[in-house]
KEKE-118676 format. One record per residue (C-alpha): residue in one letter; x, y, z. Coordinates in steps of 0.02 Angstrom, whole numbers, plus 50000, padded with zeros to 5 digits. Layout:
// residues N
AXYZ...
END
This chain:
// residues 655
M503414764449606A503744782649656Y503784795449518N505534801149467W505534820049491N506834831549415Y507514846249515T508324862849472Y508914878749557V507634892749549G507994908849641G509564901349718V508684886749802P508264869149740R506494866649677V505574853149584K505524855249396I503804855149313A504234853549129T503184839349055G501384833849048S501894818749151D502524830249289I500824838849292A499904822249297H500904816649450L500714832649553G499714822749680E501274812749720L502374828049752D502684831049938E501804847449980K503324852550083M504204854949915W502884866649845T503384884949841V501584890849867L500144882049955S498774894849924C498454910349819P496984922249796V495774921149651K495724939949622G497064952949589L498234942249482E498764943449300L497804927649259D495994925749203E494914925849361K493724913749276T495114900749262L495504902549447A493644901749489Y493514885049397I494944878349504D494234885749666T492924872149686N492424876949864H492204895249812D493154902449961G494154914649855Q495794904949874V496624891949763H497354878549877A498624865149835S497284851749855E496244860349720I497754861249605I498004842549628A496154838949597T496224849249436S497774839949374R496904823349405W495354828949311L496404834749163S497394818549159A495734809149153V494954818849008L496524821548901R497484808148809D499134817648824M499484830448961D500814838648852V499334847948773L499444859748923L501234865348895P501004877748749G499634887148843S498454886648694D496614891348703E496114877848579V496054858848587R495934845748451L494424834448473D495504818948455A496514824648608L495014820548720N495074803848809T493424795748759D493834780248862A493334790349014P491484794949036E491904813449063G493014813348908Q491574806748802Q490404819648881L491634833448835L491764827148655D489874826748634A489694844148708A491114850848599R490244844248441R488614852648493I489534869048521L490374867948350A488734863448266A487894878548346A489314889448280G489144882248104K490774872348116T490094854648104D491654847648018A492924856748129A494244846048214V494734859448339I493714868948468T494254885748535L493934895348695A492984908448595D491774894848533S491404888048707S491294905248790L490054911748660C488974896248673L488994896648863E488524915048865R487064911648750A486474897148856K486554907549015A485694922248930E484254910948876K484094903849051L484144921249126A482794927649008A481694912649047L481914915349234K481484933749219A479924929549120E479434916649251R479684929149392A478754942749297A477244931149282L477084930149471E475634939149552K476154957049584V476294962849764E476014981349787A476984991549913P475824990850067Y476235008550122A476615017049957E478165027949958R478375025650147T478555006650134E480465005950138A480605017750287I479245008350383A480074991650342A481764997850411A480935004550569Y479924988550591T481504977850579A482384988750708L480904988250831D480304970350807A481274962850953K480854977451069V478974976551031R478934957851059D479884960451222Y478574973551274F477114961551246L478014947251335R478354958251487G476504963051492S475994944751487L477194940451629A476544955051732Q474764948551711F475344931151759S476304937451912A475684954351973E477034955552108S478394955051974R477714970451881G478974982151965K480434971351910L479774969751731D479424988351708V480715001751669P482064999751805V482205016151901E483855010851979Q484655008851808I484115026351757E484735033651922S486445025451897I486755035251737S485775051051775R487315060851829D488225057351665N488035065351496L486575054751438T486975057151254E488515046451287R487485032851373M486235029251234A486715010951231E486145008651412I484555018851379A484155008451224A484304992551329C482844998051439P481084991951391L480215000551246A478815007851354R477965006551524I476944990651541G475104993451498E473554985551572A472634979551417G474044970351329T474144983451193L475394996751142P474455013251123L474975023850974D475095039151086T476165030751219V477815038551270V479195026751214N481005024851262P481925040351193A483215029251108W481825021950998T480725037250969A481225039950787Q480855021850737W479215021650834N478605037850753T478975030150582V478205012950608K476605018550695A476035026150530A475645008150476F474315006450613T472595014250630H472275007850806D473315003350958V474584989950921T474204972050974P475284956550951E474154951150808S474174967850717W476064969250738E476294952050660A475084956450518V476074971950472G477684961750473A476904948550360S476394961750231L478144969450233R478964952450213A477824947750068Y478274963749977A480144961450011D480074943449946Y479214949249787Q480534962749760R481934950149782Q481134938649655Q481034952649528D482884956849549V483554942549444K485444940449429E486514928649328S487004919549488D485164914649509V485224904449347V485254885649372L486044876549226D485304860649157D486374845649110E486664851448932S487234868748989K488344860749122S489214850448989I489534866348888E490264874149046L491424859149065V492104862148889D492374880348934K493274875049093L494414863348994L494894876948871H495254889449009L496374876649092T497314871648934R497744890048914D498144894949093F498484879749204Y500324877549161T500604896249185L499814894849357L500944880149402R502504889949353N501964903349476Y501314891549610V502374875949624T504054883749576L503924902849549S504984899849394D504114913749296F504704926449424Y506514920549422T506624918549231P507584932849148G506314943649058G504864933949133K503384940949227A502524932349373I500634932949387F500784944049543Q501794957449450A500534970749402G501594980949282R503034993449276L503275009649373Y504305023849299I504945035849432D506535046049460Q507375040149298R507045021949345A505905008049284C505354996249423D504684979049374F504244972149546C502554980749566V501164971949661R499364977049688V498934980749871Q497394970549917D497444973750106A498284990150152A498384986250339A499174969050311M500394976050182T500934990150298A501214977750439Q502264965450337A503144976050205A504654980650311A505064962150337S505424960550151G507074969950173M506744979650012Y506624998349981L504764999949942V503685014249882F501795013649904C500895022549763Q499095027349730C498805024849544T497395033849453D496735031049277H495735047049249S495095041649078R494235026249151G493885033249324L494895019549411T496095019549558M497305006049613P498565005449756I500214996849720V501864993749807A503474994149705A505254989049747I506705000549699T508274990049683V509525001449594G510095019449608D509945031849750T508475038049853Q508845056449885N507555062149757I506175050349812A504935056849940V503095055749984G502115065549855K503305061949710N502395057749548G502745044449419I501885034249284F501315016249303Y500965004849155D499904989449191R500104972849100Q498754977648974G499704993548925H498575006249013D499485020849092W499075027049268D499625042549361A500595036549513C500925046449672V502035040349815T501025039149976A502255030050091I504045023450092V504845008350177D506685013050193N507934998850170P509634998250083I509604997949893S511424993449861I513104992449948G513705007649849Q512225017949909A512565012350088A514395017650073W513925035850049S512435035350167P513415040950325Y514095056250236R512385060750167K511585058750337M512965069250416A512705082950286E510825082450313F511085083250502I512245098450487E511075106750363E509585104050479K510555110750629V511125126150534R509365129050471S508585127150644M509935138250722A509665151750591A507785150850615S508005152050804K509175167050792E508015175550669S506555172850788Q507555179750936L508115195050839T506345198350778E505655196550954R507015207751027A506755221150895T504875220750919S505065222251108S506285236851089I505135246050969D503635243251083A504605249551236K505215265251147A503465268551082E502755267151258T504125278851329A503825291751193A501935290951221A502165293251409A503355308051384T502145316251263A500705314151383E501725321451527A502265336451423A500485339751369A499885339251551A501255351351611G500845364551484P501915374151360K503155380751492A503575363451555A505375358251557P505945348051408V505885329451426A507475323051505Q508595313651385P509505298151439A511165301551517K512665299051409G513275286251531E511735275451507N512015273851321A513845271251353A513465257451477A512265249151357T513525251051216S514925244151321F513805229651372D513405225551192I515225227051140A515765215851283K514455203051238F514925202451055A516775202751098G516495186951200I515575178851056F516955183250933A518255176751057A517315160251071I517185158750882G519035162850864M519475149650994A518415136650905I519235140750739G520925139850823F520575122650894I519955116450725G521465123750638S522635115950765F521785099150743L521885100050554T523705105550564T524145090950678L523165078950568G524005085650412S525735084750489E525495066650542F524795062550370M526285070450282K527475059850386L526805044450297L527675036950148W526865040449979W526135023049964Q525435023850141M524405039450106P523055031349995L522965016750117C522655028950260I521265037550162F520495020650120A520595015250303I519685031150359F518365028050225L518115010150287L518035015950467I516595027750425S515695018050289G516145000150335P514764997050464S513435004250349M514054993750203F514114977850308I512344980350373A511754983850196W512604967850134L511714957650268K510014965450227L510234963750039R510584945050059K508944943150155R507784952450036N506224941950016I504574943849923S503644932150041P503004945950159I502304955650010L501384940349942N500804934850115A500014951950141N499014949049981G498344932150038W499684920349971A500334906050075V502174905650025N502934889150080A504754890950025S506134903750011A505804917649885K507354928449907I508004942049793S509894941149772I510924956749737R511154951849555F509324947649530G508804963649619N509834973649494A508804965449355L507144970549434S507464989149407E508254998649264Q509085015549281A509285028549143S510985027149061F511655039948938P513145034648830L514635045748869S515315043548693A513725049248609K513845065248508M512645077848582R511725088048451G511185105748484Q511765117648617D510985121848785P510775140848780F510765141848970A512205129949004D513625136449113K515055142149004G516635132149026L518355139449061S519435144748916W521125136548884W522105150348971Q520935149749122H521215130849134L523095134049124L523045147049263L521965135649371G523175121249347V524685132049390A523795138749546L523345121349602M525135115149579F525775130349676I524585126749821I525105108349827A526945113249820A526675125949960I525865112650070F527295100550038W528585114250075F527655119150234F527765101450302G529565099450247V529355087150104F530595098050008S531545114050051I531875130749967P533645137549989G533665152750102I531855150750159T531445140550314S529775131550331P528755138050482Y528365119950525L530225115350534A530845131650612P530685125850794Y531775110750756I533195120250671
END
């Protein structure tokens, strides 16, 4: 009979509900098409890597759905009640173990040995601290025994003293070339007529001789090591291929006579023996092989890691319910970023920068990439954070913030890149006006810079020309002697012509500016006159229609993008295999970021000594009267009301 699954809406889509120990026990019966995730990485998550390593039985660095199912089956076999997993506790009662199963009995026996070693013979509960300490001791004892065993091996001295490592590296690089050299010599002895073909090919060298040979080292290195000798040896003083000279000069120090195939092999054997001995002395914990008793202790440790973390993993794997629970944190959320008066909760470590850069834009979110640095611990960490509320005008590459990880450590964060997408419909509404203002500002700035450059260049040229003219006149006067005629001054007409030219030029410019202002004024007058013809209730509708005409497309595009925001590309870039929709709705997005909010009704204590002074009561009164007068004048100008004896200029042509 098929298991009766319960379903619920998580993140706006239906998902299976994993809420009981029975649900966990029957995971193998759940259609994998209904799983939210099919694979996740072992590293970089807010979950004990050791727990994930216990589940990752093929040790490929990924936790697959099949391994989740295998783990649930193992737990259901060794536990009497799978509800033990729901609290996420790191301790288990001994009577919760299913001794009817061989592995359950093995776990019980191992747990009692662990408790006895810890001096808790009568304890009914075993904790993760008990198993971890016992396992560490067992591994430490095995490691010490292995080191002692390796230390007892016969010592192998470095065959070439301090030069051994360099000779070994050169030998490894040359080994194939030297063997090739001896084989070519043997073939040449076997077939004398083939010697020319086996020797250094002259044609190949000629084909690259016209090029820059430093750029053709790969082709040179492919040539034989040396010219084929007669005696089947490689003389120490032979001239070798230039691409291999450095290695040959290093390795020949290991030989006292010309190299033969036998002596070459003997040197290699001595180097390999020394390398093997060095590897044996470098003992690591991964070299330790556990015996059956230690393996049973490790099984208890595995059980306690799983009773603490397995249900948490399922909530982030099968359903993603931790992410969509108000106030919850998913295991891929690394912490909280504070930047530009905002706190951003969707922060993910970047495991593969290239993959994240390629996929981030598809998420539809406004993302900031930050390089986080913990100077006190000498650590760095790249993250990507989603900004889902507020505006973006103060966020730019280089902006600094503070990042708090899940353990409470603070990191200095600096924005290194931005993926620009809409944050909200309200932000999109004002985006066209902001872009227009930025465009005008940039144009004015570039125009001012261009004019400044032209004026500077013109002034410099004028000064240089006058300096050259004055120098030439001085030289001519000096050559003519003291009775020479005075230097001729420019005719009055020349200056007049130049002056008239400049005046004409600037008059044209002022005329063009005046014409432009006239056109703009005429347009605004026409627009204002048509607007004033509207009824009072039509005026706000007209303003709203103009606003929609400008902002409507931007708001509609933003609405479409906000509905499609998805965390799947971010997780996929980090090695997750997301199998179902993981969208971020507008309402949920607003919950992922918090913006600073100051209560308007709060009583502010203290006084800002540099605050702008407000207007006094009589200044407010004068400002209000002036504003009313201006509005009344506009209404009178367009004929909304009349003043006896004074005709509106706008209505004059019609009277």
